[in-house]
C-alpha positions as CSV (number, residue, x, y, z in Angstrom):
1,M,49.2,-12.6,6.9
2,P,47.5,-14.8,9.6
3,P,44.6,-16.8,8.1
4,A,42.2,-15.3,10.7
5,R,43.1,-11.8,9.6
6,S,42.8,-12.6,6.0
7,A,39.4,-14.2,6.5
8,D,38.2,-11.2,8.4
9,R,39.3,-8.8,5.6
10,H,37.5,-11.0,3.1
11,R,34.4,-11.0,5.2
12,R,34.4,-7.2,5.3
13,L,35.3,-6.9,1.6
14,F,32.5,-9.1,0.4
15,T,30.0,-7.5,2.8
16,N,30.8,-4.1,1.5
17,F,30.8,-5.3,-2.1
18,V,27.3,-6.9,-1.8
19,N,25.8,-4.0,0.0
20,A,27.2,-1.6,-2.6
21,K,25.8,-3.6,-5.5
22,L,22.4,-4.0,-3.8
23,S,22.0,-0.5,-2.4
24,E,19.4,0.5,-5.0
25,R,17.2,-2.5,-4.5
26,D,14.2,-2.5,-2.2
27,D,13.6,-6.2,-2.0
28,V,16.7,-7.1,0.1
29,P,17.9,-5.3,3.2
30,P,21.6,-4.4,3.9
31,I,23.5,-7.4,5.1
32,T,25.4,-7.6,8.4
33,D,26.5,-11.3,8.4
34,I,27.3,-12.4,4.9
35,F,27.4,-16.1,5.7
36,E,24.0,-16.0,7.5
37,D,22.3,-13.7,5.1
38,L,23.2,-15.7,2.0
39,R,21.6,-18.9,3.4
40,D,18.0,-18.4,2.2
41,G,19.0,-17.8,-1.5
42,R,17.3,-14.5,-1.9
43,L,20.4,-12.3,-1.5
44,L,22.5,-14.3,-4.0
45,Y,19.6,-14.2,-6.5
46,A,19.4,-10.4,-6.2
47,L,23.2,-10.0,-6.4
48,L,23.4,-12.0,-9.7
49,E,20.6,-9.9,-11.2
50,E,22.5,-6.7,-10.4
51,L,25.8,-7.9,-11.6
52,S,24.5,-9.4,-14.8
53,G,22.0,-6.6,-15.5
54,Q,19.3,-9.0,-16.4
55,S,16.4,-10.8,-14.7
56,L,16.7,-14.4,-13.6
57,A,12.9,-14.9,-13.7
58,S,13.2,-17.3,-16.6
59,L,15.1,-19.7,-14.3
60,G,12.6,-19.3,-11.5
61,R,11.7,-17.0,-8.6
62,P,12.9,-17.5,-5.0
63,T,10.3,-18.3,-2.4
64,Q,9.9,-15.3,0.0
65,K,7.8,-16.9,2.8
66,G,7.3,-20.3,4.2
67,K,3.9,-22.1,4.2
68,H,1.3,-20.7,6.5
69,G,3.5,-17.7,7.3
70,K,6.2,-19.8,8.9
71,P,9.9,-19.2,8.3
72,L,11.6,-20.7,5.3
73,T,13.0,-24.2,5.9
74,R,16.3,-25.5,4.7
75,I,14.5,-27.2,1.9
76,D,13.2,-23.7,0.8
77,H,16.7,-22.3,1.1
78,V,18.2,-25.0,-1.1
79,A,15.4,-24.6,-3.6
80,N,16.0,-20.8,-3.8
81,L,19.8,-21.2,-4.1
82,S,19.4,-23.8,-6.8
83,I,17.9,-21.1,-9.1
84,S,21.0,-19.0,-8.7
85,F,23.3,-22.0,-9.2
86,R,21.6,-22.8,-12.5
87,Y,22.7,-19.4,-13.7
88,I,26.2,-19.6,-12.1
89,K,26.9,-22.9,-13.8
90,Q,26.0,-21.4,-17.2
91,T,28.5,-18.5,-16.7
92,T,31.0,-18.8,-13.8
93,K,33.5,-21.6,-13.4
94,I,33.1,-23.1,-9.9
95,V,33.9,-26.4,-8.5
96,G,33.4,-28.1,-5.2
97,I,30.4,-26.1,-4.0
98,G,26.6,-26.4,-4.3
99,P,23.4,-24.9,-2.9
100,G,23.6,-27.1,0.2
101,D,27.0,-25.6,1.2
102,V,25.7,-22.1,1.1
103,A,22.5,-23.1,2.9
104,D,24.7,-24.6,5.7
105,G,26.8,-21.5,5.9
106,N,30.2,-23.1,4.9
107,E,32.4,-20.0,5.2
108,V,35.4,-21.1,3.2
109,L,33.3,-22.3,0.3
110,I,31.1,-19.2,0.4
111,L,34.1,-16.9,0.2
112,G,35.4,-18.9,-2.7
113,L,32.1,-18.6,-4.5
114,L,31.9,-14.9,-4.0
115,W,35.5,-14.4,-5.2
116,S,34.7,-16.4,-8.4
117,I,31.6,-14.3,-9.1
118,I,33.5,-11.0,-8.6
119,V,36.3,-12.1,-10.9
120,F,33.9,-13.3,-13.6
121,F,32.0,-10.1,-13.8
122,A,35.0,-7.8,-13.4
123,A,36.7,-9.6,-16.3
124,K,33.5,-9.3,-18.3
125,D,33.1,-5.6,-17.6
126,L,36.7,-4.7,-18.3
127,G,36.8,-6.9,-21.4
128,G,39.4,-9.0,-23.0
129,V,40.3,-11.1,-20.0
130,E,39.4,-14.7,-19.2
131,N,40.9,-15.5,-15.8
132,V,42.4,-14.0,-12.6
133,S,45.9,-13.8,-13.9
134,S,45.0,-11.9,-17.1
135,L,42.7,-9.7,-15.0
136,K,45.5,-8.7,-12.7
137,K,47.8,-8.0,-15.6
138,K,45.3,-5.6,-17.2
139,I,44.7,-3.8,-13.9
140,L,48.5,-3.5,-13.3
141,K,49.0,-2.0,-16.7
142,W,46.2,0.5,-16.2
143,C,47.6,1.6,-12.8
144,Q,51.1,2.0,-14.3
145,K,49.8,4.2,-17.1
146,R,47.7,6.3,-14.6
147,T,50.7,7.0,-12.3
148,E,53.6,7.3,-14.8
149,K,53.7,11.1,-14.3
150,N,54.4,10.8,-10.6
151,D,58.1,10.2,-10.0
152,D,57.5,9.1,-6.4
153,V,55.2,6.3,-7.4
154,E,56.3,3.0,-8.9
155,I,53.7,0.3,-9.6
156,R,55.4,-3.1,-9.6
157,N,52.5,-5.1,-8.3
158,L,49.0,-4.7,-6.9
159,K,50.0,-5.1,-3.2
160,D,52.9,-3.3,-1.6
161,S,53.1,-0.7,-4.4
162,F,50.0,0.7,-2.8
163,K,51.0,0.4,0.9
164,D,51.5,4.2,1.5
165,G,48.4,5.3,-0.4
166,R,50.3,7.4,-2.8
167,A,49.3,5.3,-5.8
168,F,45.6,5.8,-5.1
169,L,46.1,9.6,-4.9
170,A,48.2,9.6,-8.1
171,I,45.5,7.8,-10.0
172,L,42.8,10.3,-9.0
173,H,45.2,13.2,-9.7
174,D,45.8,11.8,-13.2
175,V,42.0,11.8,-13.9
176,D,41.6,15.4,-12.6
177,P,44.8,17.5,-12.2
178,D,42.8,19.9,-10.0
179,F,42.6,17.2,-7.4
180,E,45.6,17.9,-5.1
181,Y,48.0,15.1,-5.0
182,E,49.9,16.1,-1.8
183,P,50.3,12.7,0.0
184,S,51.1,12.6,3.6
185,P,54.6,11.2,4.1
186,V,53.8,9.6,7.4
187,A,50.0,9.2,7.8
188,T,49.2,6.3,5.5
189,T,45.6,5.9,6.6
190,Q,45.1,9.6,5.9
191,N,46.1,9.0,2.3
192,F,43.8,6.0,2.1
193,N,40.8,7.8,3.5
194,R,41.3,10.8,1.3
195,A,41.6,8.8,-1.8
196,F,38.6,6.4,-1.0
197,E,36.4,9.4,-0.1
198,E,37.2,11.3,-3.3
199,A,36.6,8.2,-5.4
200,K,33.2,7.6,-3.8
201,Q,31.9,11.2,-3.7
202,R,33.2,12.2,-7.1
203,Y,32.9,9.0,-9.2
204,G,30.6,6.7,-7.2
205,V,33.3,4.1,-6.4
206,P,32.1,2.1,-3.3
207,K,34.4,2.0,-0.3
208,L,35.3,-1.6,-0.4
209,L,38.5,-1.1,1.5
210,D,38.8,0.1,5.1
211,G,40.9,3.3,5.0
212,D,41.7,3.0,8.7
213,D,43.3,-0.3,8.1
214,A,46.9,0.6,7.4
215,E,47.5,-2.9,5.9
216,C,44.5,-3.1,3.7
217,W,46.8,-3.4,0.7
218,R,48.1,-6.8,1.9
219,D,45.0,-8.7,0.8
220,D,45.2,-9.7,-2.9
221,Q,41.5,-10.3,-3.4
222,S,40.6,-6.9,-1.8
223,M,43.0,-5.0,-4.0
224,V,41.9,-6.7,-7.2
225,T,38.2,-6.1,-6.3
226,Y,38.7,-2.4,-5.5
227,L,41.0,-1.6,-8.3
228,S,38.7,-3.2,-10.8
229,E,35.9,-0.9,-9.6
230,L,38.2,2.1,-9.9
231,M,39.1,1.0,-13.5
232,K,35.4,0.6,-14.4
233,R,34.2,3.9,-12.9
234,L,36.9,6.5,-13.5
235,P,36.6,8.5,-16.7
236,E,39.5,9.0,-18.9
237,S,39.6,12.6,-17.8
238,A,37.4,14.6,-15.4
239,K,37.7,17.5,-17.8
240,D,35.8,15.3,-20.3
241,M,32.5,16.2,-18.7
242,A,30.6,14.4,-21.4
243,G,32.4,11.1,-20.8
244,A,32.1,11.4,-17.1
245,A,28.4,12.3,-17.2
246,L,27.6,9.6,-19.7
247,K,29.4,7.0,-17.6
248,Y,27.5,8.2,-14.6
249,V,24.3,7.5,-16.4
250,D,25.4,4.0,-17.3
251,D,26.6,3.3,-13.8
252,H,23.4,4.6,-12.2
253,Q,20.8,3.2,-14.5
254,K,19.2,1.1,-11.7
255,A,18.8,4.2,-9.6
256,M,17.1,6.0,-12.6
257,L,14.8,3.0,-13.0
258,K,14.0,3.0,-9.3
259,D,13.1,6.7,-9.4
260,L,11.0,6.2,-12.5
261,S,9.1,3.3,-10.8
262,R,8.5,5.6,-7.8
263,L,7.0,8.2,-10.1
264,C,4.9,5.7,-12.0
265,A,3.5,4.4,-8.7
266,C,2.1,7.9,-8.0
267,P,-1.2,8.2,-9.9
268,T,-0.9,11.9,-10.8
269,I,-4.4,11.9,-12.2
270,P,-6.6,15.0,-12.0
271,G,-7.1,15.9,-8.4
272,T,-3.9,14.3,-7.1
273,E,-1.5,17.1,-8.2
274,H,-0.2,17.6,-4.7
275,A,1.3,14.1,-4.3
276,G,2.9,14.2,-7.7
277,A,4.4,17.6,-7.3
278,S,5.9,16.7,-3.9
279,L,7.5,13.6,-5.3
280,I,8.9,15.5,-8.4
281,A,10.3,18.1,-6.0
282,D,11.9,15.4,-3.8
283,L,13.5,13.7,-6.9
284,M,14.9,17.0,-8.1
285,K,16.4,17.8,-4.6
286,N,17.8,14.3,-4.3
287,D,19.5,14.7,-7.7
288,G,21.1,18.0,-6.7
289,L,18.8,20.5,-8.5
290,D,17.7,23.7,-6.9
291,V,13.9,23.7,-6.7
292,D,12.8,27.3,-7.6
293,I,9.0,26.8,-7.7
294,E,7.1,24.1,-5.8
295,D,3.4,24.7,-6.3
296,T,2.2,21.4,-5.1
297,N,-1.5,22.3,-5.3
298,G,-1.2,23.4,-8.9
299,G,1.2,20.5,-9.9
300,V,4.0,22.8,-11.1
301,V,7.6,22.3,-10.1
302,V,10.6,24.0,-11.5
303,G,14.1,22.7,-10.8
304,S,17.3,24.4,-11.9
305,W,21.0,23.9,-12.5
306,P,22.4,24.7,-9.1
307,K,25.2,27.0,-10.3
308,K,23.1,29.6,-12.0
309,D,24.8,32.6,-13.6
310,P,22.5,35.5,-14.1
311,S,24.5,36.7,-17.0
312,L,23.9,33.5,-19.0
313,P,20.8,32.6,-20.9
314,T,18.6,29.7,-19.9
315,V,17.5,26.6,-21.8
316,L,14.1,25.5,-20.5
317,F,12.8,21.9,-20.6
318,V,9.1,21.3,-20.1
319,A,7.3,18.1,-19.5
320,D,3.8,17.0,-18.4
321,Y,3.8,14.1,-15.9
322,G,0.0,14.0,-15.5
323,V,-2.0,11.0,-16.4
324,D,-5.6,10.8,-17.6
325,D,-7.7,8.7,-15.2
326,P,-7.3,5.1,-16.7
327,G,-10.8,4.2,-15.3
328,D,-12.0,0.9,-16.6
329,L,-9.3,0.7,-19.3
330,W,-6.8,-1.2,-17.1
331,K,-9.4,-2.8,-14.8
332,A,-10.8,-4.7,-17.7
333,G,-7.5,-6.7,-17.8
334,D,-7.6,-7.2,-14.0
335,T,-4.4,-5.2,-13.7
336,E,-3.2,-2.2,-11.6
337,P,-2.4,0.8,-13.7
338,F,-0.1,2.4,-11.1
339,T,1.9,-0.7,-10.1
340,P,5.0,-0.4,-12.2
341,E,6.5,-3.7,-13.5
342,E,9.4,-4.6,-15.6
343,D,8.1,-6.8,-18.4
344,G,11.4,-8.7,-19.0
345,R,11.7,-7.1,-22.5
346,G,13.4,-3.9,-21.5
347,R,10.2,-2.0,-20.7
348,L,8.6,-0.5,-17.6
349,R,4.9,-1.1,-17.6
350,A,2.6,1.4,-15.9
351,A,-0.1,4.0,-16.9
352,G,1.7,7.3,-17.7
353,S,5.1,5.7,-17.9
354,V,6.0,7.4,-21.2
355,G,5.2,10.9,-20.0
356,K,6.8,10.4,-16.6
357,A,10.0,9.1,-18.3
358,G,10.0,12.3,-20.3
359,A,9.8,14.4,-17.1
360,L,12.5,12.5,-15.4
361,A,15.0,12.5,-18.3
362,P,16.2,16.2,-18.0
363,I,16.4,15.8,-14.2
364,K,18.7,12.8,-14.5
365,A,20.7,14.5,-17.2
366,I,21.3,17.5,-15.0
367,S,22.1,15.2,-12.1
368,A,24.8,13.4,-14.1
369,L,26.3,16.8,-15.2
370,I,26.4,18.0,-11.6
371,R,28.3,14.8,-10.6
372,A,30.7,15.1,-13.6
373,A,31.2,18.8,-13.6
374,S,32.6,19.3,-10.1
375,D,33.3,23.0,-9.9
376,E,32.8,23.7,-13.6
377,T,29.7,25.5,-15.0
378,L,27.8,25.1,-18.2
379,A,27.6,27.7,-20.9
380,F,23.9,28.1,-20.2
381,N,21.6,27.9,-17.2
382,V,19.1,25.0,-17.3
383,D,15.6,24.8,-15.9
384,V,13.2,21.9,-15.8
385,L,9.5,22.7,-15.5
386,C,7.3,19.8,-14.7
387,F,3.6,20.2,-15.0
388,C,0.6,18.1,-14.1
389,G,-2.9,19.2,-15.2
390,S,-5.9,18.5,-17.4
391,Y,-6.3,19.3,-21.1
392,D,-8.2,22.4,-20.1
393,D,-5.1,23.7,-18.4
394,L,-3.3,23.6,-21.8
395,E,-5.9,25.8,-23.6
396,A,-5.4,29.4,-24.5
397,N,-5.0,31.5,-21.3
398,G,-4.9,28.2,-19.3
399,T,-2.9,27.4,-16.3
400,L,0.3,26.4,-18.0
401,E,0.4,29.4,-20.3
402,K,0.0,31.7,-17.4
403,V,2.7,29.9,-15.3
404,V,5.2,30.0,-18.1
405,A,4.5,33.6,-19.0
406,D,4.8,34.7,-15.4
407,R,8.0,32.8,-14.8
408,Y,9.8,33.3,-18.1
409,G,8.0,36.1,-20.0
410,G,10.0,39.1,-18.6
411,E,12.6,41.2,-20.2
412,S,15.2,41.0,-17.4
413,G,15.9,39.6,-14.0
414,D,14.8,36.3,-12.7
415,N,11.9,35.9,-15.1
416,K,13.7,36.8,-18.3
417,K,12.9,34.9,-21.5
418,P,14.8,31.7,-22.0
419,Y,17.2,31.1,-24.9
420,A,15.1,28.2,-26.2
421,V,12.5,25.7,-25.0
422,V,12.5,21.9,-25.4
423,V,9.1,20.3,-24.7
424,D,8.9,16.5,-24.1
425,T,6.1,15.2,-26.4
426,Y,5.5,11.6,-27.3
427,N,4.8,11.0,-31.0
428,C,5.3,14.6,-31.8
429,A,5.4,14.2,-35.5
430,S,2.7,11.5,-36.0
431,G,2.3,10.5,-39.7
432,V,5.7,11.8,-40.9
433,A,8.1,10.3,-38.3
434,D,6.5,7.1,-37.1
435,N,8.8,4.8,-35.1
436,K,11.5,7.4,-35.0
437,F,12.8,10.1,-32.6
438,A,11.4,13.3,-33.8
439,V,12.2,17.0,-33.3
440,A,9.2,19.1,-34.1
441,F,9.8,22.8,-34.8
442,G,6.1,23.5,-35.1
443,C,2.6,22.1,-35.2
444,R,-0.7,22.7,-37.0
445,G,-3.6,24.4,-35.4
446,E,-7.3,23.5,-35.7
447,C,-10.8,24.8,-35.5
448,E,-14.3,23.4,-35.9
449,V,-17.6,24.8,-37.1
450,K,-21.2,23.5,-37.2
451,V,-23.0,24.2,-40.5
452,V,-26.8,24.1,-40.6
453,C,-28.6,24.3,-44.0
454,K,-32.3,25.0,-44.2
455,I,-34.2,24.9,-47.5
456,G,-37.6,26.0,-46.5
457,D,-40.3,26.3,-43.7
458,P,-41.4,22.9,-42.5
459,A,-44.9,24.3,-41.6
460,L,-45.4,25.5,-45.2
461,A,-44.1,22.4,-46.7
462,E,-47.1,20.4,-45.6
463,K,-49.5,22.7,-47.6
464,D,-50.7,21.8,-51.1
465,N,-49.0,23.5,-54.1
466,Y,-45.9,24.4,-52.0
467,A,-43.7,23.9,-55.0
468,V,-45.8,26.3,-57.1
469,E,-46.3,29.0,-54.5
470,Y,-42.9,29.0,-52.7
471,G,-40.5,27.5,-55.1
472,P,-39.1,24.0,-55.9
473,L,-38.2,21.7,-53.0
474,I,-34.5,20.7,-52.9
475,D,-33.3,17.5,-51.4
476,V,-31.7,18.6,-48.0
477,N,-28.9,16.0,-48.2
478,Q,-28.1,17.0,-51.7
479,F,-28.0,20.6,-50.7
480,L,-25.7,20.0,-47.7
481,S,-23.4,17.9,-49.9
482,H,-23.3,20.7,-52.4
483,C,-22.1,23.1,-49.7
484,L,-19.4,20.6,-48.5
485,I,-18.0,19.7,-51.9
486,S,-17.6,23.3,-52.7
487,F,-14.3,23.1,-50.9
488,R,-12.9,20.8,-53.7
489,D,-12.3,21.4,-57.3
490,P,-14.7,19.0,-59.1
491,E,-12.2,18.1,-61.8
492,N,-9.0,17.3,-59.8
493,G,-10.2,17.2,-56.1
494,F,-7.7,19.9,-55.1
495,L,-8.7,22.2,-52.1
496,V,-9.9,25.4,-53.7
497,D,-8.9,28.8,-52.6
498,V,-10.8,29.2,-49.3
499,P,-10.6,32.7,-47.9
500,G,-8.6,32.6,-44.6
501,L,-6.8,29.4,-45.3
502,V,-3.3,29.3,-46.8
503,G,-0.5,26.8,-47.3
504,L,3.3,26.9,-47.3
505,P,4.8,29.7,-49.3
506,A,7.3,28.7,-52.0
507,D,10.2,31.0,-50.9
508,T,10.8,29.6,-47.4
509,P,13.5,27.6,-45.6
510,Y,10.8,25.2,-44.5
511,K,10.7,23.8,-48.0
512,K,14.1,22.3,-47.6
513,V,13.1,20.6,-44.4
514,V,10.1,19.1,-46.1
515,E,12.4,17.7,-48.8
516,N,14.6,16.0,-46.2
517,V,11.7,14.0,-44.6
518,E,12.9,10.5,-45.4
519,D,11.5,7.0,-45.2
520,M,8.0,8.2,-44.6
521,D,5.3,5.5,-44.9
522,T,2.8,7.0,-47.5
523,S,0.7,3.9,-47.9
524,N,-2.1,5.3,-45.7
525,F,-2.3,8.6,-47.7
526,T,-1.8,8.1,-51.4
527,S,-5.3,6.9,-52.0
528,I,-7.2,9.6,-50.1
529,L,-5.3,12.8,-50.8
530,A,-5.7,15.0,-53.8
531,L,-2.4,16.9,-53.9
532,P,-1.7,20.0,-56.0
533,P,1.2,19.7,-58.4
534,G,4.6,19.9,-56.7
535,V,3.2,19.3,-53.2
536,T,4.4,16.2,-51.4
537,I,2.4,14.3,-48.9
538,A,4.9,15.4,-46.2
539,E,4.4,19.0,-47.1
540,H,0.7,18.7,-47.2
541,L,0.5,17.0,-43.8
542,M,2.8,19.5,-42.1
543,F,1.8,22.9,-43.7
544,H,-1.2,22.8,-45.9
545,P,-4.8,23.3,-44.7
546,G,-7.2,20.4,-44.5
547,V,-10.9,20.4,-44.2
548,S,-13.0,17.3,-43.3
549,I,-16.5,16.4,-42.3
550,T,-16.6,14.6,-38.9
551,D,-20.4,14.4,-38.7
552,M,-23.3,14.8,-41.1
553,Y,-27.1,14.5,-40.7
554,G,-30.0,15.4,-42.9
555,D,-33.8,15.5,-42.0
556,E,-36.2,15.6,-45.0
557,K,-39.2,16.3,-42.7
558,D,-37.6,19.4,-41.1
559,L,-36.0,20.4,-44.4
560,K,-32.7,20.9,-42.5
561,G,-29.3,19.4,-42.7
562,E,-26.4,19.6,-40.3
563,A,-22.7,18.9,-40.6
564,T,-19.6,19.3,-38.3
565,V,-16.6,20.5,-40.2
566,F,-13.1,20.2,-38.9
567,A,-10.2,22.3,-40.3
568,S,-6.6,21.6,-39.8
569,L,-4.6,24.8,-40.1
570,P,-1.1,25.7,-41.1
571,P,1.3,26.5,-38.2
572,T,0.7,29.9,-36.5
573,F,-2.4,30.6,-38.6
574,S,-5.2,32.3,-36.7
575,P,-8.2,30.0,-36.0
576,E,-10.5,33.1,-36.1
577,A,-9.4,34.0,-39.6
578,A,-9.9,30.4,-40.7
579,I,-13.4,30.4,-39.2
580,A,-14.2,33.6,-41.1
581,G,-13.0,31.9,-44.3
582,L,-15.1,28.8,-43.7
583,K,-18.2,30.9,-43.1
584,E,-17.6,32.8,-46.4
585,R,-17.2,29.6,-48.3
586,F,-20.4,28.0,-46.9
587,E,-22.4,31.1,-47.4
588,G,-21.2,31.4,-50.9
589,A,-22.5,27.9,-51.6
590,A,-26.1,28.7,-50.6
591,V,-28.7,28.5,-53.4
592,W,-32.1,30.0,-54.0
593,G,-34.5,29.8,-51.1
594,S,-31.9,28.4,-48.7
595,E,-30.5,29.5,-45.4
596,V,-27.0,28.7,-44.0
597,T,-26.0,29.1,-40.4
598,V,-22.4,28.6,-39.3
599,T,-21.6,28.3,-35.6
600,A,-18.0,28.1,-34.5
601,S,-16.9,25.7,-31.7
602,P,-15.4,27.5,-28.7
603,Q,-12.4,25.1,-28.8
604,R,-10.0,26.5,-31.3
605,C,-6.2,26.0,-31.3
606,Q,-3.4,28.0,-32.9
607,G,-0.3,26.1,-33.9
608,F,3.3,27.4,-33.6
609,L,6.3,27.5,-35.8
610,S,10.0,28.0,-34.8
611,S,13.1,28.6,-36.8
612,V,14.6,25.7,-38.7
613,E,17.8,27.7,-39.3
614,S,18.8,28.2,-35.7
615,P,22.0,26.9,-34.3
616,F,20.1,25.5,-31.3
617,L,18.0,23.2,-33.5
618,A,21.2,22.1,-35.3
619,K,22.8,21.2,-31.9
620,L,19.6,19.4,-30.7
621,T,19.4,17.3,-33.9
622,E,23.1,16.5,-33.7
623,A,22.9,15.4,-30.1
624,A,20.0,13.1,-30.9
625,K,21.8,11.5,-33.9
626,K,24.9,11.0,-31.7
627,R,23.2,9.4,-28.7
628,I,20.1,7.7,-30.2
629,S,21.6,4.9,-32.3
630,H,18.6,2.5,-32.1
631,R,16.1,4.7,-33.9
632,Q,16.2,7.1,-36.9
633,I,16.0,10.9,-36.2
634,A,13.5,13.1,-38.0
635,V,13.1,16.9,-38.1
636,A,9.6,18.0,-39.0
637,S,6.6,20.1,-38.2
638,S,3.8,18.1,-36.5
639,P,0.8,17.3,-38.7
640,V,-1.3,17.3,-35.5
641,Y,-1.9,19.9,-32.8
642,L,0.5,19.6,-29.8
643,P,-1.3,21.1,-26.8
644,L,1.7,21.2,-24.4
645,A,4.2,22.7,-26.8
646,A,1.6,25.1,-28.2
647,A,0.8,26.4,-24.8
648,V,4.5,27.2,-24.1
649,A,4.8,28.8,-27.5
650,R,1.8,31.1,-26.8
651,A,3.3,32.1,-23.5
652,L,6.7,32.8,-25.1
653,P,5.9,34.0,-28.7
654,T,9.4,35.3,-29.5
655,V,11.3,32.2,-28.1
656,A,12.0,29.1,-30.2
657,T,10.0,26.1,-29.0
658,Y,10.9,22.6,-30.1
659,A,8.9,19.4,-29.2
660,C,10.9,16.2,-28.9
661,G,10.0,12.6,-28.4
662,F,9.9,9.0,-29.5
663,S,7.3,7.5,-31.7
664,D,7.0,3.9,-30.4
665,A,4.0,1.8,-31.3
666,D,5.0,-0.8,-28.8
667,A,4.7,1.7,-26.0
668,H,0.9,1.8,-26.2
669,A,1.0,5.3,-24.8
670,G,-2.3,6.3,-23.2
671,D,-3.7,2.8,-23.7
672,K,-3.9,-0.3,-21.6
673,D,-0.5,-2.0,-21.0
674,E,1.5,1.3,-21.6
675,A,5.1,0.5,-21.2
676,V,8.1,2.8,-21.8
677,A,11.3,1.4,-23.4
678,I,14.1,1.8,-20.8
679,D,16.6,2.2,-23.7
680,D,14.6,5.2,-24.9
681,V,14.8,6.8,-21.5
682,T,18.5,6.3,-21.2
683,A,19.1,7.6,-24.7
684,T,17.0,10.7,-24.0
685,I,19.1,11.4,-20.9
686,K,22.3,11.1,-22.9
687,T,20.9,13.3,-25.7
688,I,20.2,16.1,-23.2
689,I,23.7,15.8,-21.7
690,H,25.3,16.0,-25.2
691,L,23.1,19.0,-26.1
692,L,23.9,21.0,-23.0
693,L,27.6,20.4,-23.3
694,S,27.6,21.2,-27.1
695,L,26.1,24.6,-26.5
696,K,29.5,25.8,-25.3
697,T,30.3,26.5,-28.9
698,L,27.3,28.9,-29.3
699,K,27.6,32.6,-28.8
700,P,24.1,33.8,-27.9
701,T,23.5,37.5,-28.5
702,T,22.5,38.2,-24.9
703,T,23.8,41.3,-23.1
704,H,25.6,41.1,-19.9
705,D,23.0,43.1,-18.0
706,G,20.5,40.3,-18.4
707,Q,18.2,41.9,-21.0
708,A,16.1,39.4,-22.9
709,H,16.5,39.0,-26.7
710,D,14.4,37.7,-29.5
711,L,17.0,35.2,-30.8
712,F,14.5,33.1,-32.7
713,P,11.4,35.1,-33.8
714,Q,8.6,32.8,-34.7
715,T,7.8,32.8,-38.4
716,T,4.3,33.9,-39.3
717,L,2.7,32.6,-42.5
718,P,0.8,35.0,-44.7
719,P,-2.4,36.3,-43.1
720,A,-5.9,35.8,-44.4
721,P,-7.3,38.3,-46.9
722,P,-8.4,41.3,-44.9
723,A,-11.9,41.5,-46.4
724,A,-12.8,38.0,-45.5
725,A,-11.5,38.3,-42.0
726,Q,-13.1,41.7,-41.3
727,Q,-16.4,41.0,-42.9
728,H,-17.3,37.8,-41.1
729,N,-15.3,37.7,-37.9
730,N,-17.4,38.9,-35.0
731,D,-16.1,39.2,-31.4
732,N,-16.4,35.5,-30.6
733,G,-16.7,33.9,-34.0
734,A,-20.0,32.4,-32.7
735,E,-22.7,32.5,-35.4
736,T,-23.4,33.9,-38.8
737,T,-26.6,33.4,-40.8
738,H,-26.8,33.9,-44.6
739,T,-30.0,33.7,-46.6
740,T,-30.5,33.9,-50.3
741,S,-33.7,35.2,-51.9
742,Q,-35.6,34.9,-55.2
């Protein structure tokens, strides 16, 4: 081959290679003249970061602009290039070239440098090879294995064995037998173009070779570079959807991180729902999802698996990408909350990064399956509902509950009930699954009452002989304390039988789940909890009621004491029934001459509880254990109220709802310096992929006419005693006064 022709092919090869590797970066534009564009050092720096998958910031950062806004000088170019060469000398074996040669545009040396870099990283990615010779042997052996079923293809070398394009087509046919082999016997370039286009569109292999160049196979470096990319990116079999999808996630991690950064850069605080919803919708469309609902004003977007089958049930993923206004929290550190930044420790730092990663994960999982599935379909339809709103929107009869009920609460048609719901929830089992990935099948509810105790008339108390005429004065603080401690047995401290509050029944499958809660840190609880015999801390935190005083005040002058009492309720238990029980307990503690007024707070929350024996939960847990290797997996009911999951469960009371998420103390979620772990995001995406593919083995009891079914009826704990609930529960649970007389 003439030297000029070879050099021209190398120029095109390396230009295509660099542009392909840097296509997902915003800090460097596409190159047109590789020798000129490499001169200032910024391009080489970016290329090495992409190929290595790590930041070079520890070695220095390239100068972007010259002094006083002037162009960079040769001295600046050499300084920038020196940073990259420090890395190159630690990794790649190069001789006879330095930063000055690249800055001067020495074409021969630059081509040699790029070839050395490509060989080094190809050998590293393919594993088990140390030099060009061993790399070629490994690629040759792979090509021979891939084409051994084709009698008309014989791979003897990596050059003229590919000259008619048949070998490329045979490799792709081996990966997916549905891809028609059918090479043209005369149109060589047609074979090249068909193979290169299929590899790019189906598997993301960049077009490094020119399909219109009938002699592209003649160049050794071009063939090794392209075939190594094929070897890295092609799955063992296209029928192995999991392998292809998981590989797609690994190959496109930079693109995922770029989209997450875009989402984190959008504030999505209350009042900015429009911008956030528009961006979420764009991300869904770019990743191949069908956008069914795009309510940009309400912050609700629903994306769907594009090959929906009305006869199949739907798995629904729900996430909240909204962010509380960080206000002065971030400004105190002189930082910008919505300027995402990689911290060099595998985390993306930005306000709301944890929640936004949870919203992006199912979108990216579906995107990977779309790329991997080709014409195949899943055993279930998949929807992703992304929501942005305030805490008020998550309350009973709030915005989210109405949206979910309207969209998924029907018995048939487009709004029929889903098979199951997975709700992204950070730290969803706090206290029982710290620093783990948790799957929560329920959560506790809560309510609050204000108790006012009066022991006399302040006007009469100033008169002489009050104690003789009106009865003995009682210390107001002592009386209030008397009412509060009536919830505990004075001998053992156990919570006494409060009407309207119950714990976990003995004959329930949830007992077994409680017993399987492992490695729980109990150091924070053993000294403050009085546990009944046979009740573990985990069971108490997940299922048993708890009553605590959050505020207490006594005024001797006014003969009045006040206390705010918070009750944590068992999952699914009615807050109204609990309030009735609290009122009865306090009123029963009143003594001679006293008056007790109990006022219920308008904010009351009912928890939820889904089946722990469902095959879906088993598949979800199995997927997490398979794909999340860097953290333990826990299945539990949340000891705290989960507003997002509870809102969905209220809207779909007959559908199993499971909250999932990481507990990561280093993420500082909701606090200054919030930073999501990138490994956690990737693991979540892979878990969803594994889950959706594993559901093929389930046989949901849905009819072919699309009728909904109650596959997982929610379990209801025993109700409160009727007398307590009926006697004291008025229409709004507002206020009850009880007075004792002489």
